[in-house]
N, CA, C and O atoms as a GROMACS GRO file, in nm:
protein
  576
    1MET      N    1 -11.595  11.576 -15.941
    1MET     CA    2 -11.458  11.640 -15.895
    1MET      C    3 -11.386  11.524 -15.826
    1MET      O    4 -11.453  11.432 -15.779
    2ILE      N    5 -11.268  11.523 -15.819
    2ILE     CA    6 -11.179  11.401 -15.802
    2ILE      C    7 -11.141  11.468 -15.652
    2ILE      O    8 -11.127  11.590 -15.645
    3TYR      N    9 -11.127  11.401 -15.556
    3TYR     CA   10 -11.089  11.459 -15.418
    3TYR      C   11 -10.944  11.348 -15.411
    3TYR      O   12 -10.955  11.227 -15.431
    4THR      N   13 -10.812  11.417 -15.379
    4THR     CA   14 -10.677  11.322 -15.354
    4THR      C   15 -10.639  11.353 -15.222
    4THR      O   16 -10.679  11.460 -15.177
    5PRO      N   17 -10.558  11.270 -15.140
    5PRO     CA   18 -10.480  11.356 -15.048
    5PRO      C   19 -10.424  11.477 -15.045
    5PRO      O   20 -10.377  11.536 -14.947
    6HIS      N   21 -10.431  11.513 -15.158
    6HIS     CA   22 -10.386  11.680 -15.170
    6HIS      C   23 -10.493  11.790 -15.177
    6HIS      O   24 -10.486  11.905 -15.135
    7ASN      N   25 -10.602  11.724 -15.244
    7ASN     CA   26 -10.713  11.834 -15.261
    7ASN      C   27 -10.862  11.749 -15.192
    7ASN      O   28 -10.940  11.674 -15.250
    8GLN      N   29 -10.861  11.797 -15.048
    8GLN     CA   30 -10.954  11.737 -14.980
    8GLN      C   31 -11.067  11.794 -14.984
    8GLN      O   32 -11.095  11.902 -15.035
    9ILE      N   33 -11.168  11.683 -14.902
    9ILE     CA   34 -11.335  11.749 -14.942
    9ILE      C   35 -11.328  11.854 -14.806
    9ILE      O   36 -11.308  11.814 -14.692
   10LYS      N   37 -11.349  11.990 -14.842
   10LYS     CA   38 -11.404  12.038 -14.700
   10LYS      C   39 -11.566  12.034 -14.641
   10LYS      O   40 -11.613  12.058 -14.530
   11ALA      N   41 -11.614  12.002 -14.744
   11ALA     CA   42 -11.795  11.981 -14.699
   11ALA      C   43 -11.846  11.882 -14.810
   11ALA      O   44 -11.818  11.881 -14.930
   12LYS      N   45 -11.917  11.812 -14.746
   12LYS     CA   46 -11.966  11.695 -14.847
   12LYS      C   47 -12.114  11.731 -14.888
   12LYS      O   48 -12.208  11.729 -14.808
   13GLU      N   49 -12.125  11.765 -15.032
   13GLU     CA   50 -12.220  11.775 -15.103
   13GLU      C   51 -12.329  11.707 -15.117
   13GLU      O   52 -12.293  11.592 -15.143
   14THR      N   53 -12.468  11.714 -15.113
   14THR     CA   54 -12.549  11.633 -15.092
   14THR      C   55 -12.603  11.580 -15.202
   14THR      O   56 -12.646  11.465 -15.193
   15HIS      N   57 -12.612  11.659 -15.341
   15HIS     CA   58 -12.665  11.645 -15.468
   15HIS      C   59 -12.562  11.464 -15.531
   15HIS      O   60 -12.614  11.358 -15.568
   16LYS      N   61 -12.451  11.490 -15.522
   16LYS     CA   62 -12.380  11.350 -15.601
   16LYS      C   63 -12.369  11.257 -15.490
   16LYS      O   64 -12.388  11.280 -15.371
   17ASP      N   65 -12.333  11.133 -15.553
   17ASP     CA   66 -12.254  11.048 -15.459
   17ASP      C   67 -12.110  11.045 -15.459
   17ASP      O   68 -12.061  11.066 -15.570
   18TYR      N   69 -12.016  11.023 -15.350
   18TYR     CA   70 -11.934  11.013 -15.331
   18TYR      C   71 -11.847  10.857 -15.370
   18TYR      O   72 -11.864  10.764 -15.291
   19VAL      N   73 -11.767  10.838 -15.476
   19VAL     CA   74 -11.719  10.690 -15.496
   19VAL      C   75 -11.558  10.672 -15.465
   19VAL      O   76 -11.471  10.709 -15.545
   20PHE      N   77 -11.529  10.608 -15.334
   20PHE     CA   78 -11.372  10.583 -15.340
   20PHE      C   79 -11.350  10.482 -15.416
   20PHE      O   80 -11.428  10.387 -15.432
   21LEU      N   81 -11.218  10.499 -15.478
   21LEU     CA   82 -11.173  10.406 -15.562
   21LEU      C   83 -11.103  10.333 -15.493
   21LEU      O   84 -10.983  10.356 -15.512
   22ALA      N   85 -11.127  10.244 -15.411
   22ALA     CA   86 -11.006  10.095 -15.367
   22ALA      C   87 -10.952  10.024 -15.472
   22ALA      O   88 -11.001  10.027 -15.585
   23GLY      N   89 -10.855   9.960 -15.440
   23GLY     CA   90 -10.799   9.819 -15.458
   23GLY      C   91 -10.698   9.838 -15.542
   23GLY      O   92 -10.655   9.953 -15.545
   24SER      N   93 -10.630   9.735 -15.632
   24SER     CA   94 -10.514   9.732 -15.633
   24SER      C   95 -10.439   9.845 -15.701
   24SER      O   96 -10.486   9.930 -15.776
   25ILE      N   97 -10.337   9.832 -15.667
   25ILE     CA   98 -10.222   9.963 -15.707
   25ILE      C   99 -10.153   9.915 -15.805
   25ILE      O  100 -10.083   9.816 -15.790
   26ASP      N  101 -10.165   9.994 -15.948
   26ASP     CA  102 -10.115  10.000 -16.078
   26ASP      C  103 -10.011  10.110 -16.117
   26ASP      O  104  -9.996  10.158 -16.230
   27LEU      N  105  -9.947  10.141 -16.012
   27LEU     CA  106  -9.856  10.270 -16.074
   27LEU      C  107  -9.727  10.264 -16.184
   27LEU      O  108  -9.674  10.353 -16.252
   28ASN      N  109  -9.698  10.104 -16.167
   28ASN     CA  110  -9.586  10.062 -16.251
   28ASN      C  111  -9.634   9.986 -16.379
   28ASN      O  112  -9.560   9.917 -16.449
   29LEU      N  113  -9.783  10.009 -16.404
   29LEU     CA  114  -9.853   9.932 -16.531
   29LEU      C  115  -9.882  10.046 -16.644
   29LEU      O  116  -9.899  10.167 -16.629
   30ASP      N  117  -9.884   9.969 -16.758
   30ASP     CA  118  -9.939  10.078 -16.879
   30ASP      C  119 -10.093  10.092 -16.807
   30ASP      O  120 -10.142  10.003 -16.738
   31GLY      N  121 -10.165  10.235 -16.839
   31GLY     CA  122 -10.271  10.254 -16.819
   31GLY      C  123 -10.274  10.282 -16.656
   31GLY      O  124 -10.178  10.266 -16.582
   32ASN      N  125 -10.399  10.325 -16.619
   32ASN     CA  126 -10.411  10.311 -16.488
   32ASN      C  127 -10.578  10.308 -16.489
   32ASN      O  128 -10.641  10.391 -16.555
   33TRP      N  129 -10.649  10.196 -16.403
   33TRP     CA  130 -10.767  10.199 -16.392
   33TRP      C  131 -10.871  10.268 -16.350
   33TRP      O  132 -10.990  10.264 -16.384
   34ARG      N  133 -10.795  10.357 -16.243
   34ARG     CA  134 -10.862  10.450 -16.174
   34ARG      C  135 -10.908  10.571 -16.288
   34ARG      O  136 -11.023  10.615 -16.296
   35GLU      N  137 -10.823  10.604 -16.354
   35GLU     CA  138 -10.802  10.689 -16.449
   35GLU      C  139 -10.959  10.641 -16.540
   35GLU      O  140 -11.053  10.720 -16.542
   36GLN      N  141 -10.965  10.527 -16.599
   36GLN     CA  142 -11.044  10.432 -16.683
   36GLN      C  143 -11.192  10.449 -16.596
   36GLN      O  144 -11.291  10.460 -16.668
   37VAL      N  145 -11.211  10.450 -16.476
   37VAL     CA  146 -11.331  10.475 -16.403
   37VAL      C  147 -11.371  10.581 -16.421
   37VAL      O  148 -11.482  10.600 -16.471
   38ILE      N  149 -11.300  10.667 -16.388
   38ILE     CA  150 -11.324  10.820 -16.394
   38ILE      C  151 -11.388  10.871 -16.523
   38ILE      O  152 -11.497  10.928 -16.526
   39ASN      N  153 -11.298  10.842 -16.648
   39ASN     CA  154 -11.336  10.856 -16.764
   39ASN      C  155 -11.457  10.784 -16.804
   39ASN      O  156 -11.529  10.849 -16.880
   40LEU      N  157 -11.502  10.659 -16.771
   40LEU     CA  158 -11.622  10.619 -16.806
   40LEU      C  159 -11.746  10.651 -16.748
   40LEU      O  160 -11.843  10.641 -16.824
   41ILE      N  161 -11.771  10.695 -16.614
   41ILE     CA  162 -11.844  10.751 -16.516
   41ILE      C  163 -11.842  10.910 -16.553
   41ILE      O  164 -11.933  10.971 -16.609
   42GLY      N  165 -11.737  10.953 -16.515
   42GLY     CA  166 -11.757  11.104 -16.593
   42GLY      C  167 -11.804  11.157 -16.456
   42GLY      O  168 -11.776  11.103 -16.350
   43ASP      N  169 -11.902  11.302 -16.471
   43ASP     CA  170 -11.912  11.400 -16.356
   43ASP      C  171 -12.057  11.364 -16.293
   43ASP      O  172 -12.119  11.451 -16.234
   44LYS      N  173 -12.108  11.235 -16.306
   44LYS     CA  174 -12.234  11.159 -16.245
   44LYS      C  175 -12.177  11.159 -16.085
   44LYS      O  176 -12.264  11.194 -16.006
   45VAL      N  177 -12.074  11.133 -16.036
   45VAL     CA  178 -12.012  11.150 -15.896
   45VAL      C  179 -11.905  11.194 -15.879
   45VAL      O  180 -11.835  11.214 -15.979
   46HIS      N  181 -11.846  11.233 -15.727
   46HIS     CA  182 -11.773  11.255 -15.736
   46HIS      C  183 -11.658  11.137 -15.626
   46HIS      O  184 -11.689  11.063 -15.532
   47PHE      N  185 -11.545  11.162 -15.680
   47PHE     CA  186 -11.445  11.029 -15.670
   47PHE      C  187 -11.378  11.095 -15.549
   47PHE      O  188 -11.367  11.211 -15.511
   48ILE      N  189 -11.331  10.961 -15.498
   48ILE     CA  190 -11.191  10.991 -15.380
   48ILE      C  191 -11.091  10.904 -15.431
   48ILE      O  192 -11.118  10.785 -15.444
   49ASP      N  193 -10.977  10.948 -15.464
   49ASP     CA  194 -10.829  10.890 -15.528
   49ASP      C  195 -10.730  10.886 -15.415
   49ASP      O  196 -10.662  10.982 -15.377
   50PRO      N  197 -10.729  10.770 -15.370
   50PRO     CA  198 -10.601  10.780 -15.255
   50PRO      C  199 -10.473  10.740 -15.312
   50PRO      O  200 -10.371  10.704 -15.252
   51THR      N  201 -10.496  10.752 -15.455
   51THR     CA  202 -10.334  10.730 -15.507
   51THR      C  203 -10.260  10.815 -15.490
   51THR      O  204 -10.301  10.926 -15.523
   52ILE      N  205 -10.110  10.803 -15.430
   52ILE     CA  206 -10.035  10.909 -15.422
   52ILE      C  207  -9.871  10.853 -15.456
   52ILE      O  208  -9.841  10.734 -15.448
   53SER      N  209  -9.808  10.922 -15.481
   53SER     CA  210  -9.704  10.933 -15.559
   53SER      C  211  -9.607  10.926 -15.440
   53SER      O  212  -9.627  11.001 -15.345
   54GLY      N  213  -9.493  10.834 -15.440
   54GLY     CA  214  -9.390  10.825 -15.359
   54GLY      C  215  -9.456  10.767 -15.206
   54GLY      O  216  -9.420  10.792 -15.091
   55HIS      N  217  -9.565  10.677 -15.259
   55HIS     CA  218  -9.640  10.573 -15.119
   55HIS      C  219  -9.522  10.537 -15.056
   55HIS      O  220  -9.508  10.571 -14.939
   56ASP      N  221  -9.421  10.465 -15.119
   56ASP     CA  222  -9.316  10.369 -15.043
   56ASP      C  223  -9.253  10.440 -14.963
   56ASP      O  224  -9.227  10.394 -14.852
   57ALA      N  225  -9.210  10.576 -14.997
   57ALA     CA  226  -9.110  10.631 -14.931
   57ALA      C  227  -9.173  10.718 -14.810
   57ALA      O  228  -9.100  10.774 -14.728
   58MET      N  229  -9.296  10.725 -14.807
   58MET     CA  230  -9.338  10.773 -14.670
   58MET      C  231  -9.269  10.725 -14.540
   58MET      O  232  -9.237  10.607 -14.522
   59ASN      N  233  -9.246  10.828 -14.444
   59ASN     CA  234  -9.201  10.778 -14.304
   59ASN      C  235  -9.333  10.738 -14.255
   59ASN      O  236  -9.442  10.730 -14.311
   60ASP      N  237  -9.292  10.712 -14.124
   60ASP     CA  238  -9.388  10.614 -14.003
   60ASP      C  239  -9.542  10.715 -13.991
   60ASP      O  240  -9.660  10.679 -13.994
   61LEU      N  241  -9.484  10.844 -13.979
   61LEU     CA  242  -9.570  10.932 -13.933
   61LEU      C  243  -9.653  10.998 -14.061
   61LEU      O  244  -9.764  11.046 -14.034
   62GLN      N  245  -9.611  11.002 -14.182
   62GLN     CA  246  -9.674  11.026 -14.298
   62GLN      C  247  -9.783  10.897 -14.343
   62GLN      O  248  -9.903  10.901 -14.369
   63MET      N  249  -9.707  10.807 -14.340
   63MET     CA  250  -9.816  10.712 -14.358
   63MET      C  251  -9.929  10.683 -14.274
   63MET      O  252 -10.046  10.662 -14.307
   64GLU      N  253  -9.869  10.686 -14.145
   64GLU     CA  254 -10.000  10.704 -14.043
   64GLU      C  255 -10.119  10.808 -14.077
   64GLU      O  256 -10.240  10.789 -14.075
   65SER      N  257 -10.063  10.893 -14.101
   65SER     CA  258 -10.181  11.001 -14.161
   65SER      C  259 -10.216  11.003 -14.269
   65SER      O  260 -10.310  11.082 -14.277
   66HIS      N  261 -10.183  10.939 -14.408
   66HIS     CA  262 -10.267  10.873 -14.519
   66HIS      C  263 -10.345  10.765 -14.509
   66HIS      O  264 -10.436  10.739 -14.588
   67ILE      N  265 -10.298  10.665 -14.367
   67ILE     CA  266 -10.412  10.561 -14.372
   67ILE      C  267 -10.511  10.621 -14.307
   67ILE      O  268 -10.624  10.582 -14.335
   68ASN      N  269 -10.500  10.709 -14.224
   68ASN     CA  270 -10.629  10.762 -14.144
   68ASN      C  271 -10.691  10.828 -14.227
   68ASN      O  272 -10.814  10.823 -14.220
   69TRP      N  273 -10.630  10.912 -14.331
   69TRP     CA  274 -10.716  10.981 -14.434
   69TRP      C  275 -10.769  10.909 -14.540
   69TRP      O  276 -10.841  10.967 -14.621
   70GLU      N  277 -10.740  10.768 -14.554
   70GLU     CA  278 -10.788  10.669 -14.620
   70GLU      C  279 -10.934  10.603 -14.558
   70GLU      O  280 -11.037  10.579 -14.622
   71LEU      N  281 -10.906  10.580 -14.403
   71LEU     CA  282 -11.000  10.530 -14.371
   71LEU      C  283 -11.098  10.607 -14.333
   71LEU      O  284 -11.208  10.556 -14.310
   72ASP      N  285 -11.072  10.768 -14.318
   72ASP     CA  286 -11.243  10.865 -14.298
   72ASP      C  287 -11.277  10.898 -14.432
   72ASP      O  288 -11.384  10.953 -14.458
   73MET      N  289 -11.177  10.862 -14.535
   73MET     CA  290 -11.271  10.856 -14.662
   73MET      C  291 -11.347  10.769 -14.697
   73MET      O  292 -11.452  10.800 -14.753
   74LEU      N  293 -11.316  10.643 -14.676
   74LEU     CA  294 -11.409  10.492 -14.670
   74LEU      C  295 -11.516  10.511 -14.595
   74LEU      O  296 -11.622  10.463 -14.634
   75ASP      N  297 -11.512  10.564 -14.504
   75ASP     CA  298 -11.628  10.569 -14.413
   75ASP      C  299 -11.718  10.678 -14.459
   75ASP      O  300 -11.837  10.653 -14.444
   76LEU      N  301 -11.681  10.824 -14.525
   76LEU     CA  302 -11.760  10.933 -14.611
   76LEU      C  303 -11.815  10.887 -14.724
   76LEU      O  304 -11.927  10.924 -14.759
   77ALA      N  305 -11.748  10.807 -14.789
   77ALA     CA  306 -11.778  10.764 -14.934
   77ALA      C  307 -11.915  10.696 -14.922
   77ALA      O  308 -11.940  10.622 -14.827
   78ASP      N  309 -12.000  10.721 -15.015
   78ASP     CA  310 -12.161  10.664 -15.034
   78ASP      C  311 -12.119  10.522 -15.111
   78ASP      O  312 -12.183  10.427 -15.066
   79LYS      N  313 -12.036  10.490 -15.203
   79LYS     CA  314 -11.996  10.383 -15.253
   79LYS      C  315 -11.836  10.337 -15.228
   79LYS      O  316 -11.773  10.442 -15.209
   80VAL      N  317 -11.779  10.263 -15.223
   80VAL     CA  318 -11.662  10.169 -15.251
   80VAL      C  319 -11.628  10.087 -15.374
   80VAL      O  320 -11.664   9.970 -15.378
   81PHE      N  321 -11.560  10.141 -15.476
   81PHE     CA  322 -11.543  10.079 -15.601
   81PHE      C  323 -11.417   9.999 -15.588
   81PHE      O  324 -11.315  10.064 -15.612
   82LEU      N  325 -11.402   9.874 -15.554
   82LEU     CA  326 -11.314   9.785 -15.524
   82LEU      C  327 -11.265   9.704 -15.656
   82LEU      O  328 -11.335   9.640 -15.735
   83ASN      N  329 -11.145   9.720 -15.659
   83ASN     CA  330 -11.096   9.659 -15.813
   83ASN      C  331 -10.959   9.565 -15.758
   83ASN      O  332 -10.864   9.594 -15.685
   84PHE      N  333 -10.986   9.475 -15.811
   84PHE     CA  334 -10.842   9.366 -15.769
   84PHE      C  335 -10.788   9.314 -15.909
   84PHE      O  336 -10.855   9.243 -15.984
   85LEU      N  337 -10.678   9.350 -15.932
   85LEU     CA  338 -10.603   9.341 -16.072
   85LEU      C  339 -10.567   9.197 -16.032
   85LEU      O  340 -10.554   9.156 -15.917
   86GLU      N  341 -10.550   9.116 -16.164
   86GLU     CA  342 -10.571   8.996 -16.162
   86GLU      C  343 -10.366   8.954 -16.117
   86GLU      O  344 -10.349   8.839 -16.077
   87GLU      N  345 -10.267   9.022 -16.124
   87GLU     CA  346 -10.141   9.002 -16.133
   87GLU      C  347 -10.122   9.036 -15.978
   87GLU      O  348 -10.018   8.992 -15.928
   88SER      N  349 -10.206   9.108 -15.895
   88SER     CA  350 -10.156   9.133 -15.749
   88SER      C  351 -10.209   9.077 -15.645
   88SER      O  352 -10.326   9.040 -15.642
   89LYS      N  353 -10.125   9.067 -15.544
   89LYS     CA  354 -10.162   9.059 -15.422
   89LYS      C  355 -10.247   9.119 -15.343
   89LYS      O  356 -10.330   9.059 -15.276
   90SER      N  357 -10.232   9.242 -15.345
   90SER     CA  358 -10.365   9.324 -15.288
   90SER      C  359 -10.404   9.312 -15.144
   90SER      O  360 -10.523   9.326 -15.116
   91PRO      N  361 -10.325   9.290 -15.060
   91PRO     CA  362 -10.335   9.297 -14.919
   91PRO      C  363 -10.450   9.357 -14.860
   91PRO      O  364 -10.546   9.302 -14.806
   92ILE      N  365 -10.420   9.510 -14.883
   92ILE     CA  366 -10.475   9.607 -14.825
   92ILE      C  367 -10.652   9.618 -14.869
   92ILE      O  368 -10.750   9.633 -14.795
   93SER      N  369 -10.645   9.606 -14.988
   93SER     CA  370 -10.759   9.569 -15.059
   93SER      C  371 -10.885   9.437 -15.003
   93SER      O  372 -11.008   9.437 -14.999
   94LEU      N  373 -10.790   9.342 -14.970
   94LEU     CA  374 -10.859   9.241 -14.901
   94LEU      C  375 -10.926   9.279 -14.751
   94LEU      O  376 -11.036   9.239 -14.712
   95VAL      N  377 -10.840   9.359 -14.680
   95VAL     CA  378 -10.857   9.437 -14.560
   95VAL      C  379 -10.968   9.509 -14.604
   95VAL      O  380 -11.064   9.464 -14.540
   96GLU      N  381 -11.005   9.594 -14.678
   96GLU     CA  382 -11.109   9.717 -14.692
   96GLU      C  383 -11.212   9.638 -14.752
   96GLU      O  384 -11.314   9.696 -14.713
   97LEU      N  385 -11.250   9.539 -14.824
   97LEU     CA  386 -11.315   9.422 -14.845
   97LEU      C  387 -11.380   9.360 -14.723
   97LEU      O  388 -11.496   9.320 -14.728
   98GLY      N  389 -11.315   9.353 -14.625
   98GLY     CA  390 -11.359   9.265 -14.507
   98GLY      C  391 -11.437   9.383 -14.420
   98GLY      O  392 -11.550   9.370 -14.373
   99MET      N  393 -11.353   9.503 -14.409
   99MET     CA  394 -11.415   9.624 -14.329
   99MET      C  395 -11.522   9.665 -14.367
   99MET      O  396 -11.588   9.726 -14.283
  100TYR      N  397 -11.586   9.646 -14.518
  100TYR     CA  398 -11.700   9.716 -14.550
  100TYR      C  399 -11.808   9.594 -14.646
  100TYR      O  400 -11.890   9.624 -14.733
  101THR      N  401 -11.776   9.468 -14.600
  101THR     CA  402 -11.853   9.338 -14.634
  101THR      C  403 -12.018   9.369 -14.576
  101THR      O  404 -12.117   9.338 -14.642
  102ARG      N  405 -12.023   9.414 -14.487
  102ARG     CA  406 -12.169   9.427 -14.431
  102ARG      C  407 -12.213   9.567 -14.434
  102ARG      O  408 -12.285   9.606 -14.342
  103THR      N  409 -12.186   9.629 -14.507
  103THR     CA  410 -12.263   9.744 -14.553
  103THR      C  411 -12.331   9.748 -14.717
  103THR      O  412 -12.323   9.649 -14.789
  104SER      N  413 -12.378   9.841 -14.751
  104SER     CA  414 -12.391   9.862 -14.862
  104SER      C  415 -12.312   9.924 -14.995
  104SER      O  416 -12.341   9.933 -15.115
  105LYS      N  417 -12.215   9.957 -14.928
  105LYS     CA  418 -12.133  10.034 -14.988
  105LYS      C  419 -12.076  10.007 -15.132
  105LYS      O  420 -12.066  10.078 -15.232
  106LEU      N  421 -12.036   9.855 -15.100
  106LEU     CA  422 -11.920   9.789 -15.206
  106LEU      C  423 -11.994   9.785 -15.367
  106LEU      O  424 -12.114   9.791 -15.393
  107ILE      N  425 -11.895   9.774 -15.446
  107ILE     CA  426 -11.886   9.740 -15.572
  107ILE      C  427 -11.768   9.686 -15.600
  107ILE      O  428 -11.666   9.754 -15.580
  108VAL      N  429 -11.758   9.531 -15.660
  108VAL     CA  430 -11.643   9.461 -15.623
  108VAL      C  431 -11.627   9.426 -15.785
  108VAL      O  432 -11.723   9.391 -15.853
  109VAL      N  433 -11.498   9.439 -15.836
  109VAL     CA  434 -11.421   9.376 -15.940
  109VAL      C  435 -11.338   9.285 -15.900
  109VAL      O  436 -11.249   9.319 -15.823
  110CYS      N  437 -11.349   9.145 -15.942
  110CYS     CA  438 -11.250   9.050 -15.907
  110CYS      C  439 -11.255   8.962 -16.079
  110CYS      O  440 -11.360   8.908 -16.116
  111PRO      N  441 -11.145   8.962 -16.155
  111PRO     CA  442 -11.155   8.897 -16.245
  111PRO      C  443 -11.092   8.735 -16.186
  111PRO      O  444 -11.022   8.712 -16.087
  112ASN      N  445 -11.147   8.644 -16.282
  112ASN     CA  446 -11.151   8.497 -16.219
  112ASN      C  447 -11.004   8.484 -16.200
  112ASN      O  448 -10.985   8.423 -16.095
  113ALA      N  449 -10.910   8.512 -16.248
  113ALA     CA  450 -10.747   8.484 -16.259
  113ALA      C  451 -10.711   8.550 -16.107
  113ALA      O  452 -10.596   8.523 -16.073
  114PHE      N  453 -10.780   8.626 -16.017
  114PHE     CA  454 -10.698   8.656 -15.887
  114PHE      C  455 -10.701   8.537 -15.847
  114PHE      O  456 -10.779   8.445 -15.873
  115TYR      N  457 -10.570   8.545 -15.750
  115TYR     CA  458 -10.557   8.427 -15.669
  115TYR      C  459 -10.635   8.416 -15.583
  115TYR      O  460 -10.638   8.299 -15.545
  116LYS      N  461 -10.733   8.510 -15.504
  116LYS     CA  462 -10.814   8.450 -15.390
  116LYS      C  463 -10.988   8.518 -15.405
  116LYS      O  464 -11.063   8.573 -15.324
  117SER      N  465 -11.003   8.466 -15.600
  117SER     CA  466 -11.098   8.514 -15.659
  117SER      C  467 -11.224   8.379 -15.599
  117SER      O  468 -11.338   8.426 -15.586
  118ARG      N  469 -11.216   8.276 -15.576
  118ARG     CA  470 -11.321   8.218 -15.502
  118ARG      C  471 -11.361   8.249 -15.378
  118ARG      O  472 -11.478   8.250 -15.341
  119TYR      N  473 -11.230   8.283 -15.290
  119TYR     CA  474 -11.304   8.338 -15.170
  119TYR      C  475 -11.367   8.465 -15.161
  119TYR      O  476 -11.442   8.484 -15.065
  120ILE      N  477 -11.342   8.594 -15.277
  120ILE     CA  478 -11.376   8.674 -15.317
  120ILE      C  479 -11.566   8.666 -15.346
  120ILE      O  480 -11.664   8.719 -15.294
  121LYS      N  481 -11.544   8.570 -15.457
  121LYS     CA  482 -11.709   8.544 -15.529
  121LYS      C  483 -11.788   8.472 -15.408
  121LYS      O  484 -11.909   8.498 -15.406
  122THR      N  485 -11.738   8.382 -15.300
  122THR     CA  486 -11.828   8.348 -15.201
  122THR      C  487 -11.853   8.437 -15.118
  122THR      O  488 -11.974   8.455 -15.101
  123LEU      N  489 -11.777   8.509 -15.053
  123LEU     CA  490 -11.780   8.657 -14.961
  123LEU      C  491 -11.919   8.740 -15.053
  123LEU      O  492 -12.026   8.772 -15.000
  124CYS      N  493 -11.891   8.758 -15.173
  124CYS     CA  494 -12.003   8.852 -15.217
  124CYS      C  495 -12.073   8.807 -15.232
  124CYS      O  496 -12.162   8.891 -15.235
  125LYS      N  497 -12.150   8.634 -15.260
  125LYS     CA  498 -12.251   8.573 -15.277
  125LYS      C  499 -12.298   8.588 -15.123
  125LYS      O  500 -12.412   8.635 -15.123
  126LYS      N  501 -12.264   8.572 -15.028
  126LYS     CA  502 -12.319   8.565 -14.919
  126LYS      C  503 -12.385   8.692 -14.854
  126LYS      O  504 -12.494   8.714 -14.802
  127TYR      N  505 -12.292   8.752 -14.873
  127TYR     CA  506 -12.370   8.905 -14.808
  127TYR      C  507 -12.418   9.024 -14.975
  127TYR      O  508 -12.426   9.147 -14.975
  128LYS      N  509 -12.436   8.941 -15.079
  128LYS     CA  510 -12.496   9.007 -15.149
  128LYS      C  511 -12.434   9.153 -15.216
  128LYS      O  512 -12.494   9.258 -15.238
  129ILE      N  513 -12.334   9.129 -15.234
  129ILE     CA  514 -12.211   9.238 -15.301
  129ILE      C  515 -12.238   9.239 -15.434
  129ILE      O  516 -12.261   9.138 -15.501
  130PRO      N  517 -12.236   9.345 -15.471
  130PRO     CA  518 -12.225   9.340 -15.656
  130PRO      C  519 -12.081   9.292 -15.687
  130PRO      O  520 -11.990   9.352 -15.630
  131LEU      N  521 -12.052   9.187 -15.776
  131LEU     CA  522 -11.960   9.129 -15.771
  131LEU      C  523 -11.964   9.126 -15.954
  131LEU      O  524 -12.054   9.070 -16.015
  132PHE      N  525 -11.851   9.194 -16.018
  132PHE     CA  526 -11.810   9.182 -16.184
  132PHE      C  527 -11.656   9.126 -16.193
  132PHE      O  528 -11.569   9.116 -16.106
  133THR      N  529 -11.656   9.098 -16.321
  133THR     CA  530 -11.507   9.054 -16.338
  133THR      C  531 -11.423   9.160 -16.427
  133THR      O  532 -11.302   9.139 -16.435
  134THR      N  533 -11.474   9.263 -16.488
  134THR     CA  534 -11.454   9.337 -16.559
  134THR      C  535 -11.495   9.496 -16.473
  134THR      O  536 -11.580   9.528 -16.390
  135LEU      N  537 -11.390   9.564 -16.539
  135LEU     CA  538 -11.444   9.741 -16.488
  135LEU      C  539 -11.562   9.772 -16.582
  135LEU      O  540 -11.659   9.827 -16.531
  136ASP      N  541 -11.563   9.747 -16.693
  136ASP     CA  542 -11.654   9.743 -16.780
  136ASP      C  543 -11.792   9.752 -16.752
  136ASP      O  544 -11.872   9.844 -16.763
  137ALA      N  545 -11.802   9.634 -16.714
  137ALA     CA  546 -11.914   9.578 -16.648
  137ALA      C  547 -11.989   9.653 -16.546
  137ALA      O  548 -12.109   9.678 -16.546
  138ALA      N  549 -11.898   9.686 -16.460
  138ALA     CA  550 -11.914   9.691 -16.320
  138ALA      C  551 -11.953   9.862 -16.330
  138ALA      O  552 -12.027   9.904 -16.241
  139VAL      N  553 -11.923   9.924 -16.395
  139VAL     CA  554 -11.914  10.085 -16.446
  139VAL      C  555 -12.068  10.111 -16.514
  139VAL      O  556 -12.136  10.214 -16.502
  140ARG      N  557 -12.106   9.976 -16.597
  140ARG     CA  558 -12.209  10.009 -16.731
  140ARG      C  559 -12.349   9.952 -16.604
  140ARG      O  560 -12.462  10.001 -16.606
  141THR      N  561 -12.312   9.863 -16.524
  141THR     CA  562 -12.455   9.830 -16.461
  141THR      C  563 -12.468   9.921 -16.313
  141THR      O  564 -12.577   9.950 -16.263
  142SER      N  565 -12.350   9.954 -16.262
  142SER     CA  566 -12.367  10.051 -16.120
  142SER      C  567 -12.399  10.184 -16.135
  142SER      O  568 -12.466  10.246 -16.053
  143PHE      N  569 -12.339  10.248 -16.272
  143PHE     CA  570 -12.348  10.404 -16.289
  143PHE      C  571 -12.434  10.418 -16.395
  143PHE      O  572 -12.504  10.519 -16.383
  144CYS      N  573 -12.450  10.365 -16.477
  144CYS     CA  574 -12.505  10.404 -16.632
  144CYS      C  575 -12.680  10.362 -16.622
  144CYS      O  576 -12.753  10.379 -16.720
   0.00000   0.00000   0.00000
């Protein structure tokens, strides 16, 4: 099952993990990394996808509601799959990395070309967070 801001979780099931798909937004790029992850993992887990069209056109009240939904879903998730795209700045993703560094929830994908990759590598090493340079490696190691 894929949960979004428009298809919310009514009650958490216990037989499958919930994976929050955090990371760089790639709405204007060819392909979609979140869809790739969903297709690679299949129905082994429930996904929480925070992507929402018209994100930048939200008014303050809508944005606050969406941010609070994301924060609630990050807390509810069993795993946070955090993907940094190499051409992105991803300030919110960096915040999410900091928020969940001391938990066992994170799976991080950070290509070497990402502008803050050295920082992310050091942080993941220090806190023993699984770190991968590709989506495929992260999925194969973490979910297969």
